[in-house]
N, C-alpha and C positions, 0 to 999 in steps of 0.2 A: 658313979654310973657305970652299970654294966654294959658290955657290948651286945649288940642286937643279934638273936639267934638267926640261924639261916633262914628260917621260916619268916622271920620278922623283917628281914632287909628289904628295903626299896627295891622294886623290879622296874628296870628301864622299860618305858613305853615304846612300843614297836607296832606301827600300823599293821592292821591285819593282812594287807597283801603283801607287805615287806615280810612279815613273819612267814607267810606262806613260801614265798621265794626263797627266803634263806633255809628253810626246812627242806624244800625240794633239792637245793642245791647240796646241803649236807648229805641227804640219801643218796642223791646222785653219785657224789664223791666216794661213798662208803660201799657203793655197790661194786661187786667184783665180778659180776658177769660179764661175758665178752661183748655181748650185743649192745649193753649200755655203753660200754667203753668206745665200742665203734661208732655209735650214734654221736657220742659227745666229739670224738674226732673230726667226724663230718661237719658238724655245727660250729666248730670252732673257727673254720675260715671265714664262712660269711659274717660270723660275729666280729672278727677282727677287721674284715672290709667295712663293716658298717659303722663301726667306731672309727676307723680311719678316714672314711668319707665324712663323717660329722666334723672331724677335726681340719681336714683339708678344705671344706667348703665353709669353715669358721674362719680360716686364714684369708680365703678370697674374699669373704663377706667383708672382713676388716680392711682389706686392700682396696674394695670397691667404696667403702665409705670415706677412705682417705682420698681416693681420686675425685669422689664426688666434691668433697669439699675444696680440692684444688681447682677443680672446674667453676665452682660457685665463686671463689677468691678472684679467678681470672676474669670471669664476666663482669664481676662487680668493679674490677679495676678499670675496665673499658668503659664503664657508664658512670663512675663516679664523678663528682663535680670537678675534680682537677683535671680529669681525662678529657672533658668535654671542650676543652681548648684546643685539643690535638686533632689531626686529620684522622679519618678512619683507619687508614693503612698503618699509620703510627700506634695507633691504640691497638690494632690488631695484632702487631708485631710484639708489643711489649705484653699483651695477654699471653700469646703463645709462649714467651720465654718465662712467664711466670708459671703457667701451668705444667710446662715440660721439666722446669726446676724442682718443682713440687713432687713431680710422678718419679723423679729419678731418687729421691729420698725414701721411696717406698721399698721395702726389703722385698727381694726375690720377686720382682714385678717386672714383665715385659711390656713396654707400651707399644702396641703394634701401630696405631695410628691415632692422631690427633688433629681434627679439622676445627680451626678457629677462625670465626667469620666475623667482622664487624662492619656494619653499614649504616648510612645515615640516609634516610628516605623521609620526605615530607615532615621534616623537623623533628623525626625520632631517630635515636640511636638505637640499634639492635645489635647485641653481642652474643655469640652462639659458641658454644665448646661442646664437639662430640668425640667421643673417645672410644677405643677398642684396645683391650689389653689382655693378657694371660698371666695367670698365677701358677707356678708349678706346684704339683702334687707331691706327697712323700709316701704315705701309706697305701693309697689307691692306685699308686703307679704299678704295682704288681698286677692289676686287673687291666693293664693297658691305658689307663687314663693319665696321661702325662702331665697335662695342665687343665686348669678351669678357666673359661673365658669370662671375662667381665666387660660391661660397656655401660654408658651413660651419656647424659646430655643435660646442659645446664643453659638457659637462655635468660638473658637480662635487657631490659628495656628502660629507656629515660628520655625525656623531651630534651632535644638539642637546644641550646641556647640561641638565640638570633643576636647577631651584633647590630646596634642601632646607634647612629649619631643623632643626638637631639641638638637642634639649633633653636635656642630660646629667644624669641624676639618680644622684648617688653615694652611696653608702652609706658613711658616716664614723662611724657607731655604734660604740660599745665592742666589740662583735664583731669589728669589722675591725682591732682591735688584736692579733688573733690571728697567732701566727707565719706568715709567708708560706709555709714548706714545714715538711715533718716535722722537719726537722734545726734549723730556727728555733724550733720549739715545744718540742723536747726541750732545747735550750739554755735558754730561760727557765724551763721547769720545773725544771732542775737549779740554776739562779741563785736560785730562790726556794725551794727544799727547806729545810725546816726554820724558814721564817718563822713568826712568832708567830700571823700571821692568814690564812687562806686559803693554807696551805702548797702548795707544788707548782702554782702558777697558771700556766695557759698563756696568758692573756689580759694583754696589756700595757695595763691600764686606766690611763687618764691622769687621774689624780687630783689635785686642785688643794689638798688639806689638806697639812699639814706633817706628817703622821703616818709619814712615811718609807716609805708602801706605793705611791708613784707608779711603778707597773711600766713605764709608758711611758718614764719617765726612765731605768730600769734597763735597758730594752731598748735605747734608744739608746746607753747607756754602753757595753754589751757586744756590740754590733754585730749585735742581732737584727733582720732585715728583716720588717716586718709586712704584712699585706695592705693596708693603707691606703697604704704606701710603693708597692706595686705599682700600685694605682690612680691614684696621682698621677702616676707615670711614664707609665702607660698613656694617660692624659688629656692629657698634654703631647704625646705621642706621636701621638695621634689628631688633635690639632689641627694639628700639622706636617704629617700626611697630608692633612688638608682642604685645607690650604694649596698644597700641591704638587699635588694632585688637581684642583684648581678650573680649569676650561678658560675661564671668564670671571670677571671681578670680579663679587662679592657673589653668587656661585653658592650658597656655604654660609654660613649663619650658625649661630652656637653659642651657647647658653645654659647656664650652670653652675649647677647646684642640688644641695644636700645635704639630710640628714635633719635638721639643725639645728646650733646654735651650741653648745650645752651640754645636757648631759642633766638636763632638769627639765621641770616641767609646763608652763612658761611658754615654753620655748626648744627643746623638741624638735618642730619643725614645719618644714614646707618652708623652706628658707633659700636664697635667690638670691645666689650670688658673683659673677655676671655676667649681666646681662639679654641677650637675643639681640642679637648684634652680627656685623657682618662685618668687625670689626677683630680679626683672628686672633691678631695679636700680643698685644693687651691681653687677649684671653682666656687666650692661653698663660701670661702672667704670672699670672693668677688662678687658672689651674689648678696652677702650681707651688706655691701656697700651701695647697692642700687639706691637711688634716689631721685627725688623730682627734679626735672629739668629747670633750671634757673632762667630768668629772664631780666634784662637790665632794668626795666622799670614798666609799668603798666602801658599797655597798647604798643610797646616797642616791636618794631617790624610787624605791626597791626595783628599782633597774637598769631601769626601763621607758623605755628610750632610743630605741626602733625603732617609732616611731609611724606605720606604713606606710600604714594605711588613711586617715588625715588627710592625710598628706603626699601621696598619690596623688590624693586627692580635690582637694587644692588645685593639683597639677600639672596635672589635668584642666582646671581653671578658667583656668590660665594659658597653656595650648596654645589659640591660636585656631583657627579652622576651617582644614582643609587645603584648599589649592588644588592645582591640576594640575601645578604645577612649570614650567610655561611661562615665567615671568618672576619677578623678583624681588619683584613686586607679588603673586604667587600662587604662593608657594612650597608645596611638599609639607611635612609634618610628620612627625617621627620622634622618638619618646621612646626615649632610648638610657639603659637603666637598669643599673648595675653593682652587684651584691648578692649576699650569701650566703643571700638567700630567707626569712629567718626574722623574723618579726613579735616585738617584745617590748615590749608597751605595757599600759596599764591598760583593759582591755575587759571588766569584769566580767560583762557579761550576753550579749555576742555571740561569745565565744570559743569555737571548737570544741576546744581543749585547754587550758582553764584550769589555772593552778598554784595559787598561795596568794594570798590577799589580793586578788583582783581581777586579778592578774598574767595576762597572756596571752602564751604563746609557741606560734606555730604558724605553718604555711607562709603566705605572703603570699597574700591573696584573690584571685580571678580577676575578680571583678566588675567592679572599676574598670578594669582593662586591657581587659575586654570592651566597656565603654562607650567607652574612648578608640578602639579599633578600629573602632566602629560609625559614628564620625563621620569616618572617613579618616584617623586617626592611624596610622600604622604603629609597632609596639612592638618594639625589639630588647632582648633580654635576653642580659647577659653573666653568667652564674652562676660565681661564684667558690666552688669545692667547700668545703663546710663539712666540713672535716677532722675525723676522730674525735678525742675526748679522752678516752682511756681513764683517766687519772688524775683527771678532773674529775667529782666526783659529781653536780653539778647537771646537767652535759651528759648524763651516763648516764641520769639520772632523767627529765628533761625534754624533751631535744632528741633522743636517740638513737632513740626509738620512732617518730619522723617523718622522721628525716633521709634515709632513702632514697626518701621520696616528693619531697623539694624538686626535683630536677631536672625531674621528670615535671609537677609543678604549675606550674614557671616555664616550662617549654616551651609549655604550654597558654596561659600569659599573653601569650607573644610571637606575633607575626604569623608566618605560615608562612615557614619558611627563614631567621629571624632570632633562632634561640635558638643560644647557644654556651656550653658548660660547660667550664671550664678550671681546673686545679689552678695554683696560683700558680708551683709548679716547673716548669710546662709554659710559662710565658710570658703572663702577663696583658697586656702591651703589645701582643705579636703578636696576641694573640686579638682584643682590642679594635681594632686596625687591620683585622684581618681582617673582622670584622663590620661596620665601617663601610664597608669596600669591597663587601660584599654588599648593604648597604642602598643603596647609590649604584648597582650594577649592577642591582638589582632594580627600582629606580625607572626605570630606561631600558626594561626589559622590559616593565613594566606600563603604560606610556604607551598 
């Protein structure tokens, strides 16, 4: 194969404008006339200055990009999840150290000032970095421009977590042995029909006697879901939610309390299963053990097992003064009560609806809740609807007359926006989590 002739060789493509420039420069360089050489000499200085300025400003731009990245990193360090547990002053100091350390690593840069500010206002943390710096020039220094100023600002915001202590007061009295749904009630009634004592009983009373009337054991045997089962599941789910919701360590503490260990004069009182703790795993273990309060035998202590006035009075004493939620040393306080709202205790002189022998069955009183709220404790009430019991004579005589007032009275006991009524068939666990989330969200809004 022969080599291509000169006329056949491929010609490199040059854009039209570029060819003109190249041609002009060739002619300019070949021209030996004095005027042209003089013009070229005059033009050379601004050309060099323009090229130098482009290079120096490119260096300054690169330095600013690095400083902006350092400012962004410092701001994010102050508002990140881990830093929210720190005081604003500590987060500010750490952000300053981070920014200045990054600035020192940028070549040929003089940091003139760096204003770093972190504030916590109305539940929001704001972090700001404002800097001024100079980058030395090289080529344009001959024109008297020794440095190029650069400046910038970075701002970051995040909701500041509120620290809250949740005191869970859970009704574990015999009435919580009621079937969780109408179907569960009907199933237990059918299973006890024809029994020698208290036929067609809708309550799964946890009797310790050996009389064969332990309907709690029967309910377990035939697969009846009771309200206490739903409360247990709901409490475990709430604690899981608290753990996944917490933005910082120790943001939420939980205490678990019930109405007693056993239905008797001595044991029907506030019982603490777990004191306030930020060990949510341990609290969850305790919550999994919540169960129905046992009774020695039917009608023991006249079934006066829901001593709500004394339990709430003791709860009031157990809850310390409420803080503003700004730190784990000053947590807000929430009493979270799950109940069917009915008092059943020996109140022979103070009962609004006395039954027989000093036994009192009435809606829970508002006074103690009012006292709690007056000292800054928020009260969240989850009312587990007291389902009608048409086959139960005692219910029809003593509870039915005021049953319709239970939700109204409990709503008055609760803090604004923190009342929830739910039938077990609607999902107590979901309702309990929803009420928890409302309490947390409300805490942010009221700061």
